[in-house]
C-alpha positions as CSV (number, residue, x, y, z in Angstrom):
1,M,0.6,285.2,281.1
2,F,-1.5,282.2,281.8
3,G,-4.9,283.8,281.2
4,K,-6.1,283.2,284.8
5,R,-7.9,285.6,287.1
6,H,-6.0,286.8,290.1
7,D,-8.2,285.1,292.7
8,N,-7.8,281.8,290.8
9,V,-4.0,282.1,290.8
10,V,-4.1,282.8,294.6
11,A,-6.3,279.8,295.1
12,D,-3.8,277.7,293.0
13,I,-0.9,279.0,295.1
14,R,-2.7,278.1,298.4
15,T,-3.2,274.6,297.0
16,Q,0.5,274.2,296.2
17,I,1.4,275.5,299.7
18,E,-0.8,272.8,301.2
19,Y,0.7,270.1,299.0
20,A,4.3,271.3,299.5
21,G,4.2,271.2,303.3
22,E,5.3,273.7,305.9
23,E,9.1,273.5,305.6
24,F,9.2,274.2,301.8
25,S,6.3,276.7,301.9
26,L,7.8,278.9,304.7
27,L,11.0,279.3,302.7
28,N,9.5,279.9,299.2
29,F,6.0,281.5,299.6
30,Q,5.7,284.9,301.3
31,E,2.1,286.1,301.7
32,S,1.3,289.8,301.7
33,N,-1.3,292.1,300.1
34,F,-1.7,295.0,297.7
35,K,-4.1,297.8,297.4
36,S,-6.3,298.4,294.3
37,R,-9.2,300.8,294.0
38,G,-9.2,301.3,297.7
39,K,-9.4,297.6,298.5
40,Q,-6.8,295.2,300.0
41,Y,-6.1,292.0,298.0
42,P,-3.9,289.1,298.9
43,K,-0.8,288.4,297.0
44,F,2.3,286.1,297.2
45,N,5.9,286.7,296.6
46,L,7.3,283.5,295.1
47,T,10.9,282.3,295.0
48,E,12.0,280.7,291.7
49,E,11.3,277.3,293.2
50,A,7.8,278.2,294.3
51,F,7.1,279.8,290.9
52,T,8.2,276.6,289.1
53,L,6.0,274.5,291.4
54,V,2.9,276.6,290.6
55,V,3.5,276.8,286.9
56,F,4.1,273.1,286.6
57,S,0.6,272.5,288.0
58,Y,-0.9,274.3,285.0
59,N,-1.6,272.7,281.7
60,T,-2.4,275.7,279.5
61,K,-0.4,276.3,276.3
62,E,1.6,279.0,277.9
63,A,2.4,276.8,280.9
64,V,3.5,273.9,278.7
65,Q,5.9,276.3,276.8
66,T,7.4,277.4,280.1
67,K,7.8,273.7,281.1
68,I,9.6,273.0,277.8
69,K,12.0,276.0,278.4
70,F,12.7,274.6,281.9
71,I,13.3,271.1,280.6
72,K,15.7,272.3,278.0
73,E,17.6,274.4,280.5
74,F,17.7,271.5,283.0
75,K,19.1,269.3,280.3
76,R,21.7,271.8,279.3
77,I,22.9,272.3,282.9
78,K,22.9,268.5,283.4
79,E,25.1,267.9,280.4
80,F,27.4,270.7,281.4
81,I,27.9,269.2,284.9
82,Q,28.4,265.7,283.5
83,N,31.0,267.0,281.0
84,Q,32.8,268.9,283.8
85,A,32.7,265.8,286.0
86,A,34.0,263.6,283.2
87,S,36.8,266.1,282.4
88,S,37.8,266.3,286.1
89,S,37.7,262.5,286.4
90,N,39.9,262.1,283.2
91,A,42.4,264.6,284.6
92,I,42.7,262.7,287.8
93,D,43.1,259.4,285.9
94,F,45.7,261.0,283.7
95,E,47.7,262.3,286.6
96,K,47.6,258.8,288.2
97,Q,48.9,257.3,285.0
98,L,51.7,259.8,284.8
99,I,52.8,258.9,288.3
100,G,52.7,255.3,287.3
101,V,54.9,256.0,284.3
102,K,57.3,258.0,286.5
103,Y,57.8,255.1,288.9
104,A,57.9,252.5,286.2
105,T,60.7,254.3,284.3
106,E,62.7,254.7,287.5
107,I,62.2,251.1,288.6
108,L,62.8,249.6,285.2
109,R,65.6,252.0,284.3
110,V,64.4,252.3,280.8
111,D,66.1,254.3,278.0
112,E,64.9,257.7,276.9
113,P,63.0,256.6,273.8
114,S,61.1,254.1,276.0
115,K,60.2,256.9,278.4
116,I,59.0,259.1,275.6
117,R,57.0,256.2,274.2
118,M,55.3,255.5,277.6
119,L,54.5,259.1,278.1
120,T,53.1,259.4,274.6
121,E,50.8,256.4,275.1
122,A,49.6,257.8,278.4
123,H,48.7,261.1,276.7
124,K,46.9,259.4,273.9
125,Q,44.8,257.2,276.2
126,H,43.3,260.3,277.8
127,G,43.0,262.4,274.7
128,V,45.8,264.8,275.8
129,P,47.8,266.5,273.0
130,T,51.4,265.3,272.6
131,S,52.8,268.3,270.8
132,H,54.8,269.3,273.9
133,L,56.5,266.0,274.1
134,P,59.9,265.6,272.4
135,D,60.3,263.3,269.4
136,Y,62.2,260.1,269.9
137,V,65.8,261.2,270.5
138,D,68.5,260.5,268.0
139,E,71.0,258.4,269.9
140,E,73.4,255.6,269.2
141,L,71.8,252.4,267.9
142,K,71.4,249.7,270.5
143,V,71.2,246.0,269.5
144,S,70.6,242.7,271.2
145,L,73.3,240.7,273.0
146,T,72.7,237.7,270.7
147,Q,73.3,239.9,267.6
148,L,76.5,241.5,269.0
149,L,77.9,238.1,270.0
150,K,77.3,236.8,266.5
151,E,78.8,239.9,264.8
152,H,81.9,239.6,266.9
153,G,82.3,235.9,266.4
154,V,82.0,235.1,270.1
155,K,81.2,231.4,270.7
156,M,79.7,231.9,274.1
157,S,75.9,231.6,274.3
158,A,73.8,234.6,275.3
159,A,72.6,232.7,278.4
160,K,76.2,232.1,279.6
161,V,77.1,235.8,278.9
162,N,74.1,236.9,280.9
163,T,75.2,234.8,283.8
164,R,78.7,236.5,283.7
165,L,77.1,239.9,283.5
166,I,75.1,239.2,286.6
167,E,78.3,238.1,288.4
168,L,79.9,241.4,287.3
169,G,77.0,243.3,288.7
170,L,76.1,244.7,285.3
171,L,72.8,242.7,284.9
172,E,70.1,241.6,287.3
173,F,66.8,239.8,287.3
174,K,63.7,241.6,288.3
175,E,60.2,240.2,288.9
176,R,56.7,241.2,287.8
177,P,53.3,239.7,288.6
178,S,52.3,237.0,286.1
179,S,48.9,237.1,284.4
180,K,48.6,233.4,285.3
181,G,49.5,233.9,288.9
182,G,52.8,234.0,290.7
183,T,55.7,236.0,289.3
184,K,57.8,236.2,286.1
185,E,61.5,237.1,285.9
186,F,63.0,239.4,283.3
187,K,66.5,240.9,282.8
188,S,67.5,244.5,283.5
189,L,70.8,246.3,283.3
190,T,71.9,247.8,286.6
191,E,73.2,251.3,286.9
192,A,76.7,250.1,286.3
193,G,75.5,248.1,283.3
194,R,74.0,251.1,281.7
195,K,77.4,252.2,280.7
196,Y,77.2,249.5,278.0
197,G,73.6,249.7,277.0
198,E,70.0,250.7,278.0
199,N,66.9,249.0,279.2
200,A,64.2,249.2,276.5
201,I,60.6,248.3,277.0
202,S,60.1,244.7,275.9
203,P,58.0,244.4,272.7
204,Y,56.3,241.4,274.2
205,N,55.3,242.9,277.5
206,A,55.3,246.6,278.5
207,K,55.9,245.7,282.1
208,E,59.3,244.1,281.2
209,T,62.6,245.5,280.1
210,Q,64.8,244.2,277.3
211,P,68.5,245.0,277.7
212,L,70.1,246.3,274.5
213,Y,73.8,247.1,274.1
214,Y,75.9,249.9,272.5
215,P,78.0,248.4,269.6
216,S,80.7,251.1,270.4
217,M,81.1,249.8,274.0
218,F,80.9,246.1,273.2
219,N,84.7,245.5,272.9
220,E,85.2,246.9,276.3
221,L,82.4,244.7,277.6
222,L,83.9,241.7,276.0
223,G,87.2,242.5,277.7
224,L,85.4,242.3,281.1
225,L,83.7,239.0,280.1
226,L,87.0,237.4,279.0
227,E,88.8,238.7,282.0
228,K,86.0,237.1,284.2
229,E,86.3,233.9,282.2
230,V,90.1,233.7,282.7
231,S,89.9,234.5,286.4
């Protein structure tokens, strides 16, 4: 293949054995002999590693072509391993984010559309298809407290109503870390309060909830507020 005489190849192999050292050579070069025309000649059985080492010491055209094949294959395997590692790393990060979404939705007690939105965003960030996720559910429209108070002609301010909702155990304050240090408070409907509305993700900060209320339940909620005011 390389246009070299047998004795020259054997000499080249012995040189590589000397350069490689005892530990590598014992594992990869096996010396023996063969008989030709009634005479014994030395030969070496080479592992793939030993063959590569010897070939890479040559600079003939054939040897260079072999090197190129080796380089291309090495590159292919390297890219394959990197892609596998990246895929594995992405899967782990995706699983971590799903766990984060799970606990966030439980702690914040967000409504179903917000849960779907958070899951959809997590999928998109990691390039995962979202076809298996449900569309935003068709449920009763929920509106802000300020809007409902205005529509019902209630003269109490939203701040005062929120205070009464807290006293009734329907609303509570939660805290989140602030980007400027310390903590920041935000409002969240309690389990009892979710009879009258849902916690949506705040449009201003995904780590906060924004209580929204069912118009169909607002008269009942007003009754509780007025009863609290009278008492």
